C-alpha positions as CSV (number, residue, x, y, z in Angstrom):
1,X,70.0,169.8,-9.8
2,X,69.9,166.2,-8.7
3,X,67.4,163.4,-8.7
4,X,64.0,163.4,-10.5
5,X,64.1,167.2,-11.3
6,X,67.3,166.9,-13.3
7,X,66.5,166.5,-17.0
8,X,69.6,164.6,-17.7
9,X,68.9,162.2,-14.9
10,X,65.3,161.6,-16.1
11,X,66.5,160.8,-19.7
12,X,64.8,163.8,-21.2
13,X,67.9,165.5,-22.3
14,X,69.1,162.4,-24.2
15,X,71.2,161.2,-21.3
16,X,69.6,157.8,-21.2
17,X,69.0,156.0,-24.5
18,X,67.1,153.2,-22.8
19,X,64.3,155.6,-22.0
20,X,63.8,156.5,-25.6
21,X,64.0,152.9,-26.7
22,X,61.3,152.0,-24.2
23,X,59.1,154.8,-25.4
24,X,59.6,153.8,-29.1
25,X,58.9,150.2,-28.2
26,X,55.7,151.1,-26.4
27,X,54.6,153.2,-29.3
28,X,55.2,150.4,-31.8
29,X,53.4,147.9,-29.6
30,X,50.4,150.3,-29.3
31,X,50.3,150.8,-33.0
32,X,50.6,147.0,-33.7
33,X,47.7,146.3,-31.3
34,X,45.4,148.8,-33.0
35,X,46.4,147.9,-36.5
36,X,46.2,144.2,-35.7
37,X,42.7,144.6,-34.4
38,X,41.6,146.2,-37.7
39,X,43.4,143.6,-39.7
40,X,41.9,140.7,-37.7
41,X,38.3,142.2,-37.9
42,X,38.8,142.5,-41.7
43,X,39.1,138.8,-41.9
44,X,36.0,138.0,-39.7
45,X,32.9,137.3,-41.7
46,X,30.1,139.7,-40.6
47,X,27.4,137.2,-39.8
48,X,24.2,138.4,-38.1
49,X,25.6,137.1,-34.8
50,X,28.8,139.1,-35.1
51,X,26.8,142.2,-36.2
52,X,24.7,141.9,-33.0
53,X,27.8,141.6,-30.9
54,X,29.4,144.7,-32.5
55,X,26.2,146.6,-32.0
56,X,26.1,145.7,-28.3
57,X,29.7,146.5,-27.7
58,X,29.5,150.3,-27.0
59,X,26.8,149.8,-24.4
60,X,28.9,147.1,-22.7
61,X,31.9,149.4,-22.6
62,X,29.8,152.2,-21.1
63,X,28.4,149.8,-18.5
64,X,31.8,148.5,-17.6
65,X,33.1,152.0,-17.1
66,X,30.1,153.5,-15.2
67,X,29.3,150.5,-12.9
68,X,32.4,150.8,-10.8
69,X,31.8,154.5,-10.4
70,X,28.3,153.9,-9.1
71,X,29.4,151.1,-6.8
72,X,32.3,153.0,-5.3
73,X,30.8,156.5,-5.5
74,X,27.8,155.9,-3.2
75,X,24.3,157.3,-3.4
76,X,25.4,160.7,-4.9
77,X,27.2,159.0,-7.8
78,X,24.2,156.7,-8.4
79,X,21.9,159.7,-8.4
80,X,24.1,161.6,-10.9
81,X,24.4,158.6,-13.2
82,X,20.7,158.0,-12.9
83,X,19.9,161.6,-13.8
84,X,22.1,161.3,-16.8
85,X,20.4,158.1,-17.9
86,X,16.9,159.5,-17.5
87,X,18.0,162.7,-19.4
88,X,19.4,160.5,-22.2
89,X,16.3,158.4,-22.3
90,X,14.1,161.5,-22.6
91,X,16.2,164.0,-24.6
92,X,18.4,161.6,-26.6
93,X,21.3,164.1,-26.3
94,X,24.6,162.8,-25.0
95,X,26.0,166.3,-24.1
96,X,22.8,167.2,-22.2
97,X,22.9,163.9,-20.3
98,X,26.5,164.5,-19.2
99,X,25.7,168.1,-18.2
100,X,22.7,167.0,-16.1
101,X,24.7,164.2,-14.4
102,X,27.5,166.7,-13.6
103,X,25.0,169.2,-12.3
104,X,23.4,166.7,-10.0
105,X,26.9,165.6,-8.7
106,X,28.0,169.2,-8.2
107,X,24.7,170.2,-6.5
108,X,25.0,167.2,-4.2
109,X,28.6,168.0,-3.3
110,X,27.7,171.7,-2.7
111,X,24.9,170.5,-0.4
112,X,27.4,168.4,1.6
113,X,26.1,165.0,0.5
114,X,29.5,163.7,-0.5
Protein backbone atom coordinates (compact mmCIF):
# COMPACT_ATOMS: atom_id res chain seq x y z
CA UNK A 1 0.00 0.00 0.00
CA UNK A 2 1.13 3.48 -0.74
CA UNK A 3 -0.14 6.99 -0.31
CA UNK A 4 -3.15 7.98 1.76
CA UNK A 5 -4.43 4.41 2.18
CA UNK A 6 -1.26 3.27 3.93
CA UNK A 7 -1.77 3.57 7.73
CA UNK A 8 1.93 4.13 8.31
CA UNK A 9 1.98 6.93 5.74
CA UNK A 10 -0.99 8.66 7.35
CA UNK A 11 0.53 8.56 10.82
CA UNK A 12 -2.15 6.26 12.25
CA UNK A 13 0.25 3.45 13.00
CA UNK A 14 2.56 5.67 15.02
CA UNK A 15 4.82 6.29 12.05
CA UNK A 16 4.58 10.05 12.35
CA UNK A 17 4.87 11.57 15.82
CA UNK A 18 4.07 15.03 14.44
CA UNK A 19 0.48 14.01 13.68
CA UNK A 20 -0.08 12.90 17.28
CA UNK A 21 1.51 16.09 18.62
CA UNK A 22 -0.79 18.17 16.41
CA UNK A 23 -3.86 16.24 17.59
CA UNK A 24 -2.84 16.64 21.24
CA UNK A 25 -2.18 20.36 20.75
CA UNK A 26 -5.58 20.87 19.12
CA UNK A 27 -7.27 18.99 21.97
CA UNK A 28 -5.50 21.13 24.56
CA UNK A 29 -6.41 24.36 22.76
CA UNK A 30 -10.04 23.25 22.46
CA UNK A 31 -10.19 22.44 26.16
CA UNK A 32 -8.48 25.72 27.08
CA UNK A 33 -10.99 27.72 25.02
CA UNK A 34 -13.97 26.02 26.65
CA UNK A 35 -12.56 26.15 30.17
CA UNK A 36 -11.40 29.71 29.63
CA UNK A 37 -14.90 30.79 28.64
CA UNK A 38 -16.36 29.34 31.82
CA UNK A 39 -13.56 30.89 33.86
CA UNK A 40 -14.06 34.32 32.28
CA UNK A 41 -17.86 34.27 32.67
CA UNK A 42 -17.37 33.36 36.33
CA UNK A 43 -15.72 36.76 36.77
CA UNK A 44 -18.37 38.80 34.93
CA UNK A 45 -20.95 40.39 37.22
CA UNK A 46 -24.44 39.26 36.20
CA UNK A 47 -26.06 42.64 35.79
CA UNK A 48 -29.54 42.86 34.26
CA UNK A 49 -27.93 43.89 30.95
CA UNK A 50 -25.66 40.81 30.90
CA UNK A 51 -28.60 38.58 31.84
CA UNK A 52 -30.64 39.98 28.90
CA UNK A 53 -27.71 39.37 26.57
CA UNK A 54 -27.32 35.77 27.76
CA UNK A 55 -31.06 35.19 27.43
CA UNK A 56 -31.00 36.41 23.81
CA UNK A 57 -27.91 34.40 22.86
CA UNK A 58 -29.59 31.07 21.95
CA UNK A 59 -32.00 32.81 19.56
CA UNK A 60 -29.13 34.69 17.96
CA UNK A 61 -27.21 31.47 17.40
CA UNK A 62 -30.25 29.80 15.83
CA UNK A 63 -30.83 32.80 13.56
CA UNK A 64 -27.17 32.87 12.51
CA UNK A 65 -27.34 29.16 11.69
CA UNK A 66 -30.70 29.10 9.90
CA UNK A 67 -30.54 32.34 7.89
CA UNK A 68 -27.79 31.18 5.48
CA UNK A 69 -29.74 27.96 4.88
CA UNK A 70 -32.86 29.95 3.98
CA UNK A 71 -30.95 32.40 1.77
CA UNK A 72 -28.97 29.72 -0.09
CA UNK A 73 -31.65 27.01 -0.08
CA UNK A 74 -34.29 28.88 -2.03
CA UNK A 75 -38.06 28.83 -1.62
CA UNK A 76 -38.27 25.20 -0.52
CA UNK A 77 -35.82 25.75 2.35
CA UNK A 78 -37.70 28.91 3.33
CA UNK A 79 -40.99 26.97 3.33
CA UNK A 80 -39.51 24.17 5.44
CA UNK A 81 -38.04 26.60 7.97
CA UNK A 82 -41.27 28.59 7.99
CA UNK A 83 -43.28 25.43 8.67
CA UNK A 84 -40.96 24.62 11.55
CA UNK A 85 -41.29 28.12 12.97
CA UNK A 86 -45.08 28.04 12.78
CA UNK A 87 -45.17 24.58 14.37
CA UNK A 88 -42.89 25.77 17.16
CA UNK A 89 -45.06 28.84 17.69
CA UNK A 90 -48.24 26.77 17.92
CA UNK A 91 -47.11 23.52 19.58
CA UNK A 92 -44.05 24.72 21.55
CA UNK A 93 -42.34 21.41 20.79
CA UNK A 94 -38.81 21.44 19.36
CA UNK A 95 -38.89 17.86 18.12
CA UNK A 96 -42.24 18.30 16.38
CA UNK A 97 -41.07 21.54 14.73
CA UNK A 98 -37.97 19.80 13.33
CA UNK A 99 -40.06 16.87 12.09
CA UNK A 100 -42.57 19.17 10.36
CA UNK A 101 -39.77 21.17 8.72
CA UNK A 102 -38.11 17.99 7.50
CA UNK A 103 -41.42 16.64 6.22
CA UNK A 104 -42.06 19.82 4.24
CA UNK A 105 -38.55 19.68 2.75
CA UNK A 106 -38.89 15.98 1.91
CA UNK A 107 -42.34 16.43 0.35
CA UNK A 108 -41.10 19.37 -1.70
CA UNK A 109 -38.12 17.40 -2.97
CA UNK A 110 -40.32 14.41 -3.75
CA UNK A 111 -42.59 16.72 -5.73
CA UNK A 112 -39.56 17.93 -7.71
CA UNK A 113 -39.44 21.45 -6.25
CA UNK A 114 -35.74 21.35 -5.45
